C-alpha positions as CSV (number, residue, x, y, z in Angstrom):
1,M,-13.9,-16.5,16.6
2,K,-15.4,-13.9,13.9
3,L,-15.4,-13.2,9.8
4,I,-15.4,-9.4,9.8
5,E,-16.6,-8.2,5.9
6,A,-16.4,-5.0,5.1
7,I,-17.7,-2.9,2.1
8,I,-16.3,0.5,2.0
9,Q,-15.5,3.5,-0.5
10,P,-11.9,2.4,-2.3
11,E,-10.7,6.0,-1.6
12,A,-11.2,5.0,2.2
13,L,-9.3,2.2,2.4
14,E,-6.0,3.6,3.4
15,R,-7.6,5.2,6.0
16,V,-9.0,2.1,7.4
17,K,-6.2,0.0,7.1
18,N,-4.4,2.7,9.4
19,C,-7.0,2.4,11.7
20,L,-7.0,-1.0,11.5
21,F,-2.5,-0.9,12.1
22,E,-3.5,1.3,15.6
23,A,-5.9,-1.4,16.7
24,D,-3.2,-3.7,16.3
25,V,-5.2,-5.6,13.5
26,H,-2.5,-6.2,10.5
27,K,-4.3,-9.4,8.9
28,M,-6.7,-8.9,6.3
29,T,-7.7,-9.8,2.6
30,V,-8.6,-7.0,0.4
31,H,-10.5,-7.5,-3.0
32,R,-12.0,-4.8,-5.5
33,V,-15.8,-5.5,-6.3
34,R,-18.5,-3.7,-7.7
35,G,-22.2,-3.4,-6.2
36,C,-25.1,-0.6,-5.2
37,G,-26.8,-0.4,-2.8
38,Q,-28.9,2.8,-1.2
39,Q,-26.9,5.4,-3.2
40,R,-28.5,3.2,-6.8
41,G,-25.6,4.1,-9.4
42,Y,-25.9,7.2,-11.7
43,S,-26.2,8.4,-15.1
44,E,-23.5,9.3,-17.5
45,S,-23.0,10.3,-21.4
46,Y,-20.9,8.8,-23.6
47,R,-20.9,10.2,-27.8
48,G,-24.5,11.8,-26.9
49,K,-25.9,8.2,-25.7
50,I,-27.1,7.9,-21.6
51,Y,-25.3,5.2,-19.7
52,K,-26.8,4.2,-16.4
53,V,-24.4,2.8,-14.3
54,N,-25.6,1.0,-11.1
55,L,-22.7,-1.0,-10.3
56,L,-20.2,1.5,-8.6
57,E,-16.5,0.3,-7.5
58,K,-15.6,-0.9,-3.9
59,V,-13.2,-2.5,-1.8
60,K,-14.2,-5.8,0.7
61,L,-12.4,-6.1,3.2
62,E,-12.3,-10.1,5.1
63,I,-10.7,-9.9,8.2
64,A,-10.6,-12.6,10.4
65,V,-10.3,-12.0,14.2
66,N,-10.5,-13.6,17.7
67,D,-13.5,-12.6,19.9
68,K,-11.5,-10.0,21.8
69,F,-10.4,-8.1,18.5
70,V,-14.0,-8.0,17.2
71,E,-15.2,-4.5,18.7
72,P,-11.9,-2.9,18.0
73,T,-11.7,-4.2,14.3
74,I,-15.6,-3.2,14.0
75,N,-14.5,0.6,15.8
76,A,-11.5,1.0,13.2
77,I,-13.2,0.2,10.4
78,I,-15.7,2.8,11.2
79,K,-13.5,5.1,12.4
80,G,-11.7,5.4,8.6
81,A,-14.6,4.5,6.3
82,R,-17.3,7.0,7.3
83,S,-17.9,9.9,5.6
84,G,-21.4,10.9,7.1
85,N,-22.3,10.6,3.1
86,I,-24.7,7.1,1.8
87,G,-22.4,4.9,0.3
88,D,-19.9,4.7,2.9
89,G,-20.5,0.7,3.5
90,K,-21.9,-2.3,5.6
91,I,-19.6,-4.4,7.8
92,F,-21.0,-7.8,8.2
93,V,-19.9,-10.3,11.1
94,T,-20.0,-13.9,10.9
95,D,-19.4,-16.9,13.3
96,L,-16.0,-18.8,11.8
97,E,-16.5,-22.3,12.3
98,R,-13.4,-23.5,11.5
99,C,-9.2,-21.8,10.2
100,I,-6.7,-23.8,10.0
101,R,-2.6,-22.1,9.3
102,I,-1.7,-24.7,6.2
103,R,1.9,-24.1,7.1
104,T,2.0,-25.3,10.4
105,G,-1.6,-27.5,11.0
106,E,-2.8,-25.3,13.8
107,E,-6.3,-24.4,14.2
108,G,-8.7,-22.2,15.9
109,G,-7.2,-19.4,17.4
110,E,-3.9,-20.1,17.4
111,A,-4.1,-19.9,13.2
112,I,-5.5,-16.7,13.0
113,G,-3.1,-15.1,15.5
């Protein structure tokens, strides 16, 4: 079992969801987050004063998958999120030690579905 976390551009969310659905991945958690990477933000003028905005709006997806879905999930995220520009995002894959479905008490791969 793996936990896949992806930080993507907000406007890419619908494309990524569609690509995930095509890959038969339907369960995910979505968060609105702020962060910065290579983009390093931008400057903005408000009432004659310059403000540096270095925490940009992003979307974070968290998807728990069984091992056979790891590569299809990664490929779907890349397909939907890639524009070729700085700021497309990152994908993190970590081992998922334990998963428990609260309603039934199922554990492991059965709990992920």
